[in-house]
C-alpha positions as CSV (number, residue, x, y, z in Angstrom):
1,M,0.3,0.0,0.1
2,K,1.2,3.3,-0.7
3,R,1.5,6.3,1.5
4,D,-0.5,8.5,0.5
5,E,-3.5,5.3,0.8
6,L,-2.6,4.5,4.0
7,G,-3.4,8.8,4.9
8,D,-6.8,8.6,2.5
9,L,-8.3,5.7,4.8
10,A,-7.0,7.7,7.8
11,A,-9.0,10.5,6.6
12,F,-12.3,8.4,5.8
13,L,-11.9,7.5,9.3
14,D,-11.6,10.5,10.9
15,V,-14.9,11.8,9.0
16,A,-16.8,8.6,9.6
17,E,-16.5,8.6,13.4
18,A,-17.5,12.7,13.2
19,R,-20.0,11.9,10.6
20,S,-19.3,15.4,9.6
21,F,-16.6,17.3,6.9
22,T,-16.3,20.4,9.4
23,R,-15.9,18.7,12.4
24,A,-12.8,16.2,10.7
25,A,-11.2,19.0,9.1
26,A,-10.9,20.7,12.0
27,K,-9.5,18.0,13.7
28,L,-6.9,17.1,11.0
29,G,-5.9,20.7,10.4
30,T,-6.9,20.9,6.6
31,S,-10.2,22.8,4.4
32,Q,-13.4,20.9,4.1
33,S,-12.7,21.5,-0.2
34,A,-9.0,19.7,0.4
35,L,-10.6,16.7,2.7
36,S,-13.9,16.3,0.5
37,H,-11.4,15.8,-2.1
38,T,-9.2,13.0,-0.6
39,I,-12.4,11.1,0.1
40,K,-13.5,11.4,-3.7
41,R,-10.1,9.8,-4.6
42,L,-10.3,7.1,-2.0
43,E,-14.0,6.3,-3.2
44,T,-12.7,6.4,-7.1
45,R,-9.8,4.2,-6.2
46,L,-12.2,1.3,-4.4
47,G,-15.1,1.8,-6.9
48,L,-17.3,2.4,-4.1
49,Q,-19.2,5.2,-2.7
50,L,-18.5,5.4,0.9
51,L,-20.3,8.0,2.1
52,T,-24.1,9.6,1.3
53,R,-23.7,13.6,1.7
54,T,-26.2,16.2,2.5
55,T,-25.9,19.9,3.2
56,R,-26.5,19.1,6.9
57,S,-25.1,15.0,7.7
58,V,-22.7,12.5,6.6
59,A,-23.7,9.4,6.5
60,L,-22.1,6.1,6.0
61,T,-23.0,3.5,3.2
62,E,-23.0,0.1,3.5
63,A,-19.4,0.2,2.1
64,G,-18.3,2.8,4.2
65,E,-19.8,0.8,7.5
66,R,-18.2,-2.1,6.4
67,L,-14.5,-0.6,5.2
68,M,-14.7,1.8,9.1
69,E,-15.7,-1.8,10.9
70,T,-12.1,-2.6,9.4
71,L,-10.2,0.6,9.5
72,R,-10.9,1.1,13.2
73,P,-9.0,-2.0,15.4
74,A,-6.2,-2.2,12.4
75,L,-5.7,1.5,13.3
76,D,-5.9,1.1,16.8
77,D,-3.4,-1.8,17.1
78,I,-0.7,0.3,15.2
79,E,-1.2,3.6,17.5
80,E,-0.9,1.2,20.3
81,R,2.6,-0.4,18.6
82,L,3.9,2.8,17.8
83,A,3.0,3.9,21.6
84,A,4.5,0.9,23.0
85,L,7.8,2.3,21.3
86,S,8.5,5.2,23.4
87,A,9.8,2.4,25.4
88,L,13.0,2.5,23.8
89,R,13.0,6.1,24.8
90,K,15.4,7.7,27.2
91,K,12.6,10.0,28.0
92,P,9.2,8.7,27.8
93,A,7.1,10.7,25.5
94,G,3.3,10.8,23.6
95,T,0.0,12.5,24.5
96,I,-2.5,11.2,26.6
97,R,-6.3,11.6,26.1
98,I,-8.7,12.1,29.2
99,N,-12.2,12.6,29.3
100,T,-13.4,13.8,33.0
101,S,-15.7,16.2,34.7
102,E,-15.1,19.8,35.8
103,H,-15.0,18.9,39.4
104,A,-12.9,16.1,39.0
105,A,-10.4,18.0,36.9
106,E,-10.6,21.0,39.0
107,T,-9.9,19.4,42.6
108,V,-7.9,15.6,41.4
109,L,-6.4,16.1,38.3
110,W,-4.9,19.3,37.7
111,P,-3.3,19.3,41.2
112,K,-1.2,16.4,40.2
113,L,-0.8,17.0,36.2
114,A,1.1,20.3,37.2
115,R,3.7,18.6,38.8
116,F,3.9,15.3,36.5
117,L,3.8,17.3,33.2
118,T,7.1,19.2,34.6
119,D,8.8,16.4,35.5
120,Y,8.0,14.7,32.1
121,P,7.7,17.2,29.5
122,D,8.1,15.1,26.5
123,I,4.3,13.9,27.7
124,K,1.4,15.4,26.5
125,V,-2.3,15.7,28.3
126,E,-5.2,16.2,26.6
127,L,-8.4,17.2,29.4
128,T,-12.1,16.7,27.9
129,I,-14.6,17.9,30.3
130,E,-18.0,16.9,30.1
131,H,-20.9,16.2,32.2
132,G,-22.6,13.8,30.8
133,F,-21.3,10.1,30.5
134,T,-18.6,9.1,27.6
135,D,-18.0,5.9,26.1
136,I,-13.7,6.3,26.4
137,V,-13.3,3.4,24.2
138,A,-15.6,4.7,20.8
139,G,-14.6,8.5,21.8
140,R,-10.8,7.3,21.2
141,Y,-9.8,8.2,25.1
142,D,-7.2,6.9,26.8
143,A,-8.8,6.7,30.2
144,G,-12.0,8.9,31.6
145,V,-12.5,10.0,35.3
146,R,-15.5,9.6,37.4
147,L,-17.0,8.3,40.5
148,G,-16.1,4.9,41.7
149,E,-19.4,4.0,42.1
150,Q,-20.5,5.3,38.0
151,V,-17.3,3.0,36.4
152,A,-18.3,0.1,34.4
153,R,-17.4,-3.2,35.4
154,D,-15.6,-4.4,32.9
155,M,-13.3,-1.4,32.9
156,I,-9.9,-1.4,35.2
157,A,-10.4,1.7,37.7
158,V,-7.6,3.0,40.0
159,P,-8.6,5.2,43.0
160,I,-6.9,8.8,42.3
161,G,-8.4,10.9,45.7
162,P,-10.1,9.7,48.8
163,D,-14.0,9.2,49.5
164,M,-15.9,12.0,49.4
165,R,-18.9,13.2,50.9
166,M,-21.9,15.5,49.7
167,A,-23.2,18.6,52.1
168,V,-26.8,19.8,51.6
169,V,-26.1,24.2,52.7
170,G,-27.8,27.3,52.9
171,S,-26.9,30.7,53.5
172,P,-27.2,31.9,57.1
173,G,-29.7,35.0,55.7
174,Y,-31.8,32.0,54.1
175,F,-32.0,30.3,57.5
176,K,-33.4,33.2,59.4
177,L,-36.5,32.7,57.5
178,R,-36.6,29.0,57.7
179,K,-36.2,26.2,60.2
180,K,-33.2,23.9,59.8
181,P,-34.2,20.7,58.7
182,N,-33.5,17.7,61.2
183,L,-34.2,15.1,58.7
184,P,-34.2,14.2,54.7
185,Q,-38.3,14.3,54.4
186,D,-38.2,18.0,56.3
187,L,-36.5,19.2,52.9
188,A,-40.5,19.5,51.6
189,A,-40.7,22.8,53.7
190,H,-38.0,24.0,51.7
191,D,-36.3,26.0,48.7
192,C,-33.8,23.4,47.4
193,I,-31.8,23.9,44.2
194,N,-32.4,21.2,41.6
195,L,-29.4,19.9,39.5
196,R,-30.6,18.6,36.0
197,F,-28.2,15.3,34.8
198,T,-27.0,16.7,31.2
199,T,-27.6,13.2,29.7
200,S,-30.5,12.0,30.8
201,G,-32.5,15.7,31.2
202,G,-33.9,14.3,35.3
203,L,-33.4,16.0,37.9
204,Y,-31.3,14.3,40.6
205,A,-32.7,12.7,43.6
206,W,-30.7,13.6,46.5
207,E,-29.2,10.5,48.0
208,F,-28.9,10.1,51.9
209,E,-27.9,7.5,54.4
210,R,-27.8,6.7,57.7
211,D,-27.3,3.7,60.0
212,K,-27.6,1.7,56.8
213,R,-31.4,2.9,56.0
214,E,-30.6,5.0,52.5
215,L,-32.8,7.5,50.8
216,K,-33.5,9.3,48.0
217,V,-35.6,12.6,48.1
218,R,-37.2,14.7,45.3
219,V,-36.6,18.3,46.0
220,E,-38.6,21.2,44.9
221,G,-37.3,25.1,44.5
222,Q,-37.6,28.1,42.0
223,L,-34.2,27.2,40.5
224,V,-33.2,24.2,38.4
225,F,-29.1,24.0,36.9
226,N,-27.3,22.0,35.2
227,N,-23.9,23.2,36.6
228,G,-23.1,21.8,40.4
229,G,-21.0,25.3,40.6
230,L,-24.1,27.5,39.8
231,C,-26.2,25.2,42.7
232,L,-23.1,26.3,45.0
233,K,-23.7,30.4,43.9
234,A,-27.4,29.9,44.2
235,A,-26.8,28.8,47.9
236,L,-24.4,31.6,48.5
237,D,-26.8,34.3,47.4
238,G,-29.6,32.7,49.3
239,F,-32.1,31.6,46.6
240,G,-32.4,27.8,49.1
241,L,-30.5,24.6,49.8
242,A,-27.8,23.0,47.7
243,F,-26.9,19.8,47.8
244,V,-23.1,19.9,46.7
245,P,-19.4,18.2,47.2
246,E,-18.4,18.4,50.3
247,D,-14.8,19.9,49.2
248,R,-16.8,23.0,47.2
249,A,-18.8,24.0,50.5
250,V,-16.0,23.3,53.4
251,T,-13.9,26.9,52.7
252,H,-17.8,28.6,53.1
253,V,-19.3,27.1,55.7
254,R,-16.0,27.5,57.7
255,E,-16.1,31.2,56.9
256,G,-19.6,31.8,57.4
257,R,-20.7,31.7,54.2
258,L,-23.0,28.9,54.5
259,V,-24.6,26.9,56.7
260,R,-24.4,23.1,56.9
261,V,-27.3,21.0,57.6
262,L,-28.2,17.0,57.7
263,A,-24.3,16.2,58.3
264,D,-25.2,13.1,60.1
265,W,-27.6,12.0,56.9
266,C,-24.5,12.6,54.3
267,A,-22.6,8.9,54.6
268,P,-18.8,8.8,52.3
269,F,-19.1,6.7,49.2
270,P,-16.2,6.2,46.6
271,G,-14.5,9.7,45.4
272,F,-12.8,9.9,41.8
273,H,-11.7,6.9,40.0
274,L,-8.7,6.8,36.8
275,Y,-10.6,4.1,34.4
276,Y,-9.7,2.5,30.9
277,A,-10.2,-0.3,29.0
278,S,-9.4,-3.7,30.5
279,R,-7.4,-4.7,26.7
280,R,-5.8,-1.5,26.3
281,Q,-1.8,-2.0,26.1
282,Q,-0.2,0.5,28.6
283,S,2.5,3.1,27.2
284,P,5.3,3.4,29.6
285,A,3.9,7.2,29.6
286,F,0.2,5.9,30.0
287,A,1.7,3.9,33.3
288,L,3.7,6.5,34.5
289,L,0.5,9.0,34.7
290,V,-1.6,6.3,36.3
291,E,0.8,6.0,39.2
292,A,1.2,9.8,39.5
293,L,-2.5,10.0,39.8
294,R,-3.2,6.7,42.4
295,Y,-4.8,8.2,45.3
296,R,-2.5,6.5,48.2
297,R,-4.0,6.7,51.8
298,S,-2.2,8.0,54.5
299,R,-1.6,5.8,57.5
């Protein structure tokens, strides 16, 4: 196979997976017209139509589907073998792509990455922040970061942070007008700030546990956000009670800007984990990153 033919196949795969010439061209750093010419050249060489183009979308033909199913594992294998060659370098190198939530990126990932990248200047890291869940294999990420309870069982999961707790908080001004709740059921009498899931569209039910008794409470209030940071800001401004990770609220509670309630109903749960496919062949760079991120409990 000629070198340009392999390049054409890789370009086709990018268009096929993005279902868009615009997004694929941006990823490849080329123009849409040049990319379109590449795909037409490949189709002419094969004597097959691979893509059906409309003004708004790109769809795969049957031949295109079959070619994509053939190319993806083959190119993944090539990439893994190339990454493994970095073991022969004196200094580990390569690019590591991680899909994560904003909270994990800010509180756990970045503090450790800042030190790690200084020690290994030839290693590059790309973080993609998403609120919903992403198939890291289909998205061609090296790893993802989510709470331990949310990681699929067929993945290898490595703890990168301590156990976490949630906190119910409200401003001192809010509690001047409302009685503090003693039980989760008392939240029905309060203005609560809801969080909407970006993936399912549903509202998050506040989860409580005490003495092995678990409760899920559907709360009501004037505000709904799809971002936890905004829930906290609204609570600080006195618009109601928010249910947020403890680490986001602890400073505000300590300095008197927020009041915490129902703390005895907020049990600890597994914190953030780095996870990746069990069949993934680890490059030296990735193995180093995993160890740098791994959480080790102090004794």
